PLY file of the C-alpha trace (Angstrom):
ply
format ascii 1.0
element vertex 98
property float x
property float y
property float z
element edge 97
property int vertex1
property int vertex2
end_header
-0.01 -0.01 -0.01
2.78 2.44 0.93
4.77 1.84 -2.23
1.82 2.81 -4.46
1.40 6.18 -2.70
4.98 7.32 -3.34
4.51 8.06 -7.09
1.29 9.95 -6.34
3.01 12.07 -3.69
5.99 12.72 -5.98
3.67 13.74 -8.82
1.78 16.08 -6.51
4.99 17.68 -5.23
6.31 18.10 -8.78
3.06 19.72 -9.90
3.16 22.05 -6.89
6.76 23.05 -7.61
5.93 23.79 -11.27
2.90 25.82 -10.25
4.86 27.88 -7.75
7.56 28.50 -10.37
5.00 29.64 -12.92
3.21 31.90 -10.43
6.36 33.54 -9.09
7.58 34.19 -12.61
10.45 36.43 -13.55
10.89 40.18 -13.16
12.06 40.56 -16.75
9.41 41.87 -19.11
8.07 39.69 -21.86
7.76 40.82 -25.50
4.01 41.29 -24.82
4.77 43.87 -22.14
4.03 47.36 -23.45
6.96 49.73 -23.73
7.19 52.59 -21.19
5.60 55.83 -22.25
7.72 58.41 -24.05
7.36 60.89 -21.18
9.53 58.67 -18.98
12.39 60.80 -17.65
15.87 59.69 -16.72
17.74 61.66 -14.08
20.84 63.41 -15.38
19.97 62.82 -19.04
19.67 65.77 -21.38
20.03 66.73 -25.03
21.61 69.77 -26.68
18.39 70.64 -28.51
14.92 70.45 -26.97
13.52 68.48 -29.92
16.26 65.81 -29.84
15.60 62.37 -28.42
17.41 59.08 -28.12
16.55 55.47 -27.32
16.85 56.23 -23.58
14.14 58.89 -23.55
12.11 57.70 -26.57
11.00 54.03 -26.28
10.02 53.94 -29.97
13.73 54.20 -30.88
14.68 51.12 -28.86
15.59 47.81 -30.46
12.37 45.76 -30.16
14.35 42.51 -29.95
16.15 43.54 -26.76
14.74 43.71 -23.21
14.78 47.12 -21.55
15.69 47.59 -17.88
13.34 50.45 -16.94
14.71 50.48 -13.39
18.22 51.45 -14.60
17.33 53.01 -18.01
19.42 50.79 -20.27
19.21 47.58 -22.28
18.97 44.54 -19.98
22.06 42.95 -21.57
23.99 46.12 -20.68
22.65 46.55 -17.14
25.50 45.52 -14.89
23.31 46.10 -11.80
20.79 43.44 -12.87
23.23 41.28 -14.87
26.67 41.59 -13.25
27.83 38.33 -14.85
27.61 39.95 -18.31
30.02 42.82 -17.54
33.34 42.62 -19.35
35.80 43.38 -16.54
38.58 44.19 -19.05
36.54 46.87 -20.87
36.58 50.45 -19.60
33.17 51.93 -18.79
32.15 55.32 -17.51
31.39 54.81 -13.81
28.99 57.75 -13.74
26.84 56.65 -16.70
27.39 52.88 -16.70
0 1
1 2
2 3
3 4
4 5
5 6
6 7
7 8
8 9
9 10
10 11
11 12
12 13
13 14
14 15
15 16
16 17
17 18
18 19
19 20
20 21
21 22
22 23
23 24
24 25
25 26
26 27
27 28
28 29
29 30
30 31
31 32
32 33
33 34
34 35
35 36
36 37
37 38
38 39
39 40
40 41
41 42
42 43
43 44
44 45
45 46
46 47
47 48
48 49
49 50
50 51
51 52
52 53
53 54
54 55
55 56
56 57
57 58
58 59
59 60
60 61
61 62
62 63
63 64
64 65
65 66
66 67
67 68
68 69
69 70
70 71
71 72
72 73
73 74
74 75
75 76
76 77
77 78
78 79
79 80
80 81
81 82
82 83
83 84
84 85
85 86
86 87
87 88
88 89
89 90
90 91
91 92
92 93
93 94
94 95
95 96
96 97
């Protein structure tokens, strides 16, 4: 009797683990996530002319195939705060602007 309950318990635990993993999800946006609005401002970011914009302040100019880290205002694959393992330690980067 006991040996027949083990597979049922294991299946239930596996299903529970998969359900919890799916519910908790990931903090990274999916391609279906709408882009931030163009009025999003980034501290310390400015342009020489008032009518200029770039991919940081204008989401429509961002590469649609790359994830955007809205918390740190840069592409996710270039966000060393979220993805420290991707940083090339031998490459020089501006410490102020990342």
